[in-house]
VMD Tcl script that draws the C-alpha trace (Angstrom):
set ca {
  {-7.96 -26.30 1.45}
  {-6.56 -23.74 -0.96}
  {-4.31 -24.66 -3.88}
  {-2.06 -21.96 -5.26}
  {-0.07 -22.18 -8.47}
  {2.37 -19.47 -9.40}
  {3.57 -19.00 -12.98}
  {5.21 -16.56 -15.35}
  {8.80 -16.71 -14.18}
  {11.90 -17.36 -16.26}
  {15.28 -15.96 -17.17}
  {15.22 -12.26 -18.03}
  {17.57 -9.34 -18.52}
  {17.83 -6.39 -16.14}
  {15.54 -3.48 -16.84}
  {12.80 -5.46 -18.50}
  {9.28 -6.36 -17.42}
  {7.42 -9.53 -16.62}
  {4.05 -10.39 -15.14}
  {3.73 -13.20 -12.65}
  {0.41 -14.95 -12.19}
  {-1.13 -16.89 -9.34}
  {-4.10 -19.20 -9.72}
  {-6.10 -19.94 -6.58}
  {-8.60 -22.75 -6.12}
  {-9.91 -25.12 -3.51}
  {-13.10 -26.52 -2.10}
  {-14.64 -23.92 0.17}
  {-12.03 -21.30 -0.65}
  {-13.50 -17.91 -1.50}
  {-10.80 -16.01 -3.35}
  {-12.76 -12.77 -3.36}
  {-12.86 -12.74 0.46}
  {-9.13 -13.15 0.96}
  {-6.37 -10.63 0.99}
  {-3.40 -11.94 -0.99}
  {0.31 -11.38 -0.89}
  {3.50 -11.97 -2.82}
  {6.57 -13.31 -1.09}
  {9.95 -14.19 -2.49}
  {12.98 -16.17 -1.53}
  {16.31 -15.34 -3.10}
  {19.01 -18.02 -3.37}
  {20.58 -18.60 0.03}
  {18.29 -16.13 1.78}
  {15.12 -16.23 3.86}
  {11.53 -15.72 2.84}
  {10.71 -12.07 2.25}
  {7.34 -10.33 2.07}
  {7.14 -7.88 -0.83}
  {3.48 -6.90 -1.31}
  {-0.11 -7.42 -0.13}
  {-3.50 -6.56 -1.61}
  {-6.94 -6.39 0.00}
  {-9.73 -8.76 -1.00}
  {-11.39 -6.20 -3.27}
  {-8.13 -4.89 -4.72}
  {-8.69 -1.39 -3.39}
  {-5.62 -1.13 -1.17}
  {-2.11 -2.44 -1.58}
  {1.14 -2.15 0.27}
  {4.67 -2.80 -0.94}
  {8.05 -3.19 0.60}
  {10.05 -0.04 -0.06}
  {12.52 -1.30 -2.63}
  {9.79 -2.49 -5.02}
  {7.52 0.56 -4.73}
  {7.10 2.19 -8.10}
  {8.46 -0.89 -9.90}
  {6.04 -3.67 -8.95}
  {2.24 -3.56 -9.14}
  {-0.04 -6.16 -7.61}
  {-3.54 -6.68 -9.06}
  {-6.24 -9.31 -8.97}
  {-9.19 -10.56 -10.98}
  {-11.74 -11.98 -8.57}
  {-13.93 -13.29 -11.37}
  {-11.07 -15.55 -12.50}
  {-9.51 -16.28 -9.08}
  {-6.26 -14.84 -10.36}
  {-3.60 -12.69 -8.77}
  {-0.86 -10.86 -10.66}
  {2.44 -9.16 -10.01}
  {3.68 -6.80 -12.71}
  {7.43 -6.41 -12.31}
  {9.05 -3.52 -14.14}
  {12.64 -2.37 -14.26}
  {13.89 -5.58 -12.74}
  {17.35 -5.80 -11.23}
  {19.57 -8.73 -10.36}
  {18.39 -8.41 -6.75}
  {14.94 -9.47 -7.94}
  {16.26 -12.97 -8.68}
  {14.17 -15.24 -6.47}
  {11.38 -17.76 -6.31}
  {8.05 -15.97 -5.93}
  {5.04 -17.22 -3.96}
  {1.45 -15.96 -3.50}
  {-0.06 -16.89 -0.11}
  {-3.74 -16.31 0.59}
  {-3.21 -13.92 3.47}
  {-2.11 -10.34 4.17}
  {1.52 -10.71 5.16}
  {4.03 -13.48 5.39}
  {1.93 -16.46 6.52}
  {-0.56 -18.63 4.71}
  {-0.17 -21.37 2.17}
  {2.50 -21.45 -0.51}
  {2.39 -23.10 -3.87}
  {5.42 -24.46 -5.71}
  {6.51 -20.92 -6.61}
  {7.78 -19.48 -9.86}
  {11.46 -18.77 -10.34}
  {12.64 -15.44 -11.76}
  {16.29 -15.13 -12.71}
  {17.56 -11.68 -13.67}
  {20.98 -11.64 -15.30}
  {22.90 -10.02 -18.17}
}
mol new
graphics top color blue
foreach p $ca { graphics top sphere $p radius 0.5 }
foreach p [lrange $ca 0 end-1] q [lrange $ca 1 end] { graphics top cylinder $p $q radius 0.2 }
display resetview
């Protein structure tokens, strides 16, 4: 079973940058063979898919309103996934999760909360 731990969130001002991290582990879990994704859930709203990345990191896809601002990368040697968030806006306030699938399913860790405010 996979264990996922997201980190790197906090309170930040609009326009700045932050990098979220996701550590993946688990007996029998091969990180380098899994596509990964980032999801988020804003206060009072549903779970939203924002980006996915293939197992080798060669192809990624983003939801339109984060294209050009967010970049998803991975380090298969370290079993780590990252989300570089640039030019953040208040609409980016949410708890972020990194499931071990392409898309909205999979397992979720505890999440990391990002709060964007003046």
